[in-house]
C-alpha positions in Angstrom: -33.5 -2.4 55.2 -33.1 -3.4 51.6 -29.5 -4.1 50.4 -27.7 -1.2 48.8 -25.2 -2.2 46.1 -22.2 0.2 46.1 -19.7 0.1 43.3 -16.2 1.3 44.3 -13.9 2.9 41.6 -10.3 3.3 42.6 -8.3 5.9 40.6 -5.0 4.3 41.1 -3.6 1.3 39.2 -0.5 0.7 41.4 -0.5 -2.7 43.1 0.4 -1.3 46.5 -1.7 1.9 46.1 -2.6 3.6 49.3 -5.9 4.6 47.7 -6.8 1.0 47.1 -5.8 0.1 50.7 -8.2 2.9 51.9 -10.9 1.6 49.6 -10.6 -1.9 51.0 -10.7 -0.6 54.6 -13.8 1.4 53.8 -15.6 -1.5 52.2 -14.7 -3.7 55.2 -16.4 -1.2 57.5 -19.6 -0.8 55.5 -22.9 -1.5 57.3 -24.2 -5.1 56.9 -27.0 -4.0 54.6 -24.5 -2.7 52.1 -22.8 -4.9 49.4 -19.6 -3.4 48.0 -18.0 -4.3 44.7 -14.8 -3.1 43.1 -15.1 -2.1 39.4 -11.8 -2.4 37.7 -10.8 0.4 35.3 -7.2 -0.5 34.3 -8.2 -2.4 31.2 -10.5 0.3 29.7 -9.0 1.7 26.4 -9.0 5.5 26.2 -12.4 6.8 25.2 -12.7 7.4 21.5 -16.0 8.3 19.9 -15.1 6.4 16.8 -15.6 3.2 18.8 -19.1 4.0 19.9 -20.7 1.8 17.2 -18.5 -1.2 18.1 -17.3 -0.6 21.6 -14.5 -2.7 23.2 -15.7 -5.6 25.3 -14.3 -4.0 28.4 -16.4 -0.8 27.8 -19.5 -2.9 27.5 -18.6 -4.9 30.7 -17.9 -1.7 32.7 -21.1 0.0 31.7 -23.1 -3.1 32.6 -21.4 -3.3 36.0 -22.4 0.4 36.7 -26.0 -0.4 35.8 -26.0 -3.3 38.3 -25.3 -1.0 41.2 -27.2 1.6 43.2 -24.4 4.1 44.0 -20.8 4.8 43.2 -18.0 5.5 45.7 -15.0 7.1 44.1 -11.6 7.0 45.7 -8.9 9.1 44.1 -5.3 10.1 44.6 -4.1 13.5 43.3 -2.0 13.9 40.2 -1.0 17.4 39.3 -3.8 18.9 41.4 -6.4 16.9 39.6 -7.6 13.3 39.2 -5.6 10.5 37.5 -6.2 9.9 33.8 -7.4 6.4 34.3 -10.2 7.6 36.6 -11.2 10.4 34.2 -11.3 7.9 31.3 -13.6 5.6 33.4 -15.9 8.5 33.9 -15.9 9.3 30.1 -16.5 5.6 29.2 -19.3 5.2 31.7 -21.1 8.3 30.5 -21.0 7.6 26.8 -22.2 7.3 24.1 -24.2 10.5 24.0 -27.6 10.0 25.6 -26.6 6.8 27.4 -25.0 8.2 30.6 -24.8 5.1 32.9 -24.0 7.3 35.9 -27.2 9.4 35.5 -28.9 10.0 38.8 -26.7 7.6 40.8 -25.7 8.8 44.3 -22.0 9.4 44.6 -19.3 9.8 47.3 -15.7 11.0 47.0 -12.8 10.0 49.2 -9.4 11.5 48.2 -6.2 9.9 49.5 -2.6 11.1 49.7 0.6 10.4 51.6 1.0 14.2 51.9 -0.8 16.8 54.1 -3.4 18.5 51.9 -5.7 15.5 51.7 -5.7 15.5 47.8 -8.2 18.4 48.1 -7.7 19.4 44.4 -8.5 15.9 43.1 -11.5 15.6 45.3 -13.1 18.8 44.0 -12.0 18.2 40.4 -13.9 15.0 40.4 -17.0 16.7 42.0 -17.1 19.1 39.0 -17.8 16.2 36.7 -20.8 15.2 38.7 -22.6 18.4 37.7 -22.8 17.2 34.1 -23.1 13.5 35.0 -26.2 14.3 37.1 -24.9 12.5 40.1 -26.1 13.7 43.5 -22.9 13.7 45.6 -22.8 13.4 49.4 -21.6 16.7 50.9 -21.0 15.7 54.5 -19.0 14.1 55.9 -16.1 15.1 53.6 -13.2 12.7 53.4 -9.7 14.0 52.7 -7.3 11.3 53.8 -3.9 12.8 54.4 -0.7 11.1 55.6 -2.1 7.9 54.3 1.3 6.1 54.4 1.1 6.0 58.2 -2.4 4.6 58.5 -1.8 1.0 57.7 0.0 -1.9 59.3 2.0 -4.6 57.6 -1.2 -6.5 56.8 -2.9 -3.3 55.3 -5.1 -3.0 58.4 -5.9 0.3 60.0 -3.6 1.1 62.9 -5.8 3.7 64.6 -9.2 3.2 66.2 -9.8 6.9 65.4 -9.3 6.3 61.7 -11.4 3.1 61.9 -14.2 5.1 63.5 -14.0 7.8 60.9 -14.1 5.3 58.0 -17.1 3.4 59.6 -19.0 6.7 60.1 -18.3 7.7 56.5 -19.6 4.4 55.2 -22.7 4.6 57.4 -23.4 8.1 56.2 -22.9 7.1 52.6 -25.2 4.2 52.9 -27.9 6.5 54.3 -27.3 9.0 51.5 -27.6 6.3 48.8 -30.7 4.8 50.4 -32.4 8.3 50.5 -31.6 9.0 46.8 -32.5 5.5 45.6 -35.7 5.4 47.6 -36.8 8.8 46.3 -36.1 7.8 42.7 -38.0 4.5 43.2 -41.0 6.4 44.7 -41.1 8.7 41.7 -40.8 5.7 39.4 -43.5 3.8 41.3 -46.0 6.7 40.8 -45.4 6.5 37.1 -45.6 2.7 37.2 -49.1 2.9 38.8 -50.3 4.6 35.6 -49.0 1.7 33.6 -50.6 -0.8 36.1 -54.1 0.7 35.5 -53.6 0.2 31.8 -52.5 -3.3 32.4 -55.7 -4.0 34.3 -57.8 -2.6 31.5 -56.0 -4.9 29.0 -56.6 -7.9 31.2 -60.4 -7.4 31.5 -60.4 -7.2 27.7 -58.8 -10.7 27.4 -55.2 -9.5 26.8 -52.8 -11.2 29.3 -49.5 -10.1 27.8 -49.2 -6.7 29.6 -49.9 -8.4 33.0 -47.5 -11.2 32.2 -44.8 -8.5 31.7 -45.0 -7.3 35.3 -45.3 -10.7 37.0 -42.1 -12.4 38.3 -41.1 -15.7 36.7 -39.5 -17.1 39.8 -39.6 -16.7 43.5 -42.5 -15.8 45.8 -45.9 -14.6 44.5 -49.4 -15.0 45.7 -52.9 -14.3 44.4 -56.2 -14.3 46.4 -59.0 -14.2 43.7 -62.5 -12.8 44.3 -64.1 -16.2 44.1 -62.0 -17.5 47.0 -59.0 -19.7 47.5 -55.4 -18.8 46.9 -52.6 -19.4 44.5 -48.9 -19.4 45.5 -45.6 -19.4 43.6 -44.6 -17.2 40.6 -45.3 -19.8 37.9 -48.6 -20.8 39.4 -49.8 -17.2 39.8 -48.7 -16.4 36.3 -50.6 -19.4 34.9 -53.8 -18.4 36.9 -53.7 -14.8 35.6 -53.4 -16.1 32.0 -56.3 -18.5 32.6 -58.5 -15.8 34.0 -57.8 -13.5 31.0 -59.3 -16.1 28.7 -62.7 -15.7 30.4 -62.9 -12.0 29.2 -63.9 -10.8 25.8 -62.4 -7.7 24.1 -64.0 -4.4 24.8 -63.8 -4.4 28.6 -62.7 -1.4 30.7 -61.1 -0.9 34.1 -60.2 1.9 36.5 -58.7 2.2 39.9 -59.9 4.2 42.9 -56.6 4.4 44.9 -57.0 5.0 48.6 -53.4 4.5 49.6 -50.2 4.0 47.5 -46.5 4.3 48.1 -43.1 2.8 47.8 -40.2 2.3 50.3 -37.0 0.9 49.0 -37.8 -2.2 46.9 -41.4 -2.6 48.0 -44.4 -0.7 46.6 -48.1 -1.1 47.2 -51.6 0.2 46.5 -54.9 -0.4 48.1 -58.4 0.7 47.0 -61.0 -0.3 44.5 -61.0 -1.6 41.0 -64.1 -0.9 38.9 -64.5 -2.9 35.7 -67.0 -3.3 32.9 -66.4 -6.7 31.4 -67.9 -9.4 29.2 -67.8 -12.8 30.7 -68.8 -16.4 30.0 -69.6 -18.2 26.8 -72.2 -15.6 25.8 -69.9 -12.8 26.9 -72.5 -11.3 29.2 -71.8 -7.7 30.3 -70.9 -7.6 33.9 -70.0 -4.6 36.2 -67.5 -5.4 38.9 -66.3 -3.5 41.9 -63.4 -5.2 43.6 -61.6 -4.3 46.8 -57.9 -4.7 46.0 -54.6 -4.8 47.7 -51.4 -5.3 45.6 -47.7 -5.5 46.6 -44.8 -5.0 44.2 -41.1 -5.7 44.5 -38.5 -3.8 42.4 -36.5 -6.6 40.7 -35.1 -7.4 37.3 -35.0 -3.7 36.5 -38.7 -3.0 37.2 -41.7 -3.3 39.5 -43.1 -6.8 39.7 -46.5 -7.8 41.1 -45.8 -10.2 43.9 -49.2 -10.2 45.7 -52.8 -9.5 44.7 -55.8 -9.8 47.0 -59.2 -9.0 45.5 -62.7 -9.5 46.7 -66.1 -8.4 45.5 -67.6 -7.7 48.9 -66.9 -4.0 48.9 -70.6 -3.0 48.4 -72.0 -5.7 50.7 -73.4 -4.8 54.1 -71.3 -6.0 57.0 
């Protein structure tokens, strides 16, 4: 399974906070495929719209940290039947300026913590109300209202009870599945939109314009290309160079279209297979050539977008077997 990056926001600034102890215990019981990071909110100045044009450095840092994660797990104590001001301020900072909501579409989870008996129910649901406007799909089950939290931890802040440990582990497993489901659905939708872009990129390439293809090819890491005339190229830099070289053999005025037989995305990996038809002008005399290639391409979601990591094309689609 692909790694899911979960940001943890703790709505208590106290050094010996029970909420922070619970957050650390939850992070320690997350599935291996999950990477948890704590985003600090204590240094965020109160949100003031007057600062939008020149935001404080801590606002910029916090917003970038949100963008670098797949999901947000909120842990909150209850202050006066609601959430602490520091947590509400973090929500406000992360969702602004207008039109730049960094929480938009991110899966969320809420764990409320209290030394008392009601499980900080009021804070839990006050926070959930903000998700309606933030457009954050929040996990509904299992719910987590952690009551009598002062009795849960030993002198080393470890959990005393196996029952509590099992509950925390189950919650983190459920939240990981929830986050994966939401993120995968978003990437599948994004990939279908990307495929429209990919077809335009191919048309540009057979007209001699390499720049659109360059934009979706990784600069480092693994990549491979099996061209129609045989052989293979491996490595991101080598593949990029080969694509640029091939583009120089085409003249402007070419066209390309895809006949997609199968296409899809799961997690960070997307693919399509089918045929690419092209009318191109090749060679020194720019002779008109019609091509029909049998194509398989693989993509990985990285650096904020889909990158072409493998292309296999051959011109044998119309040949008898």
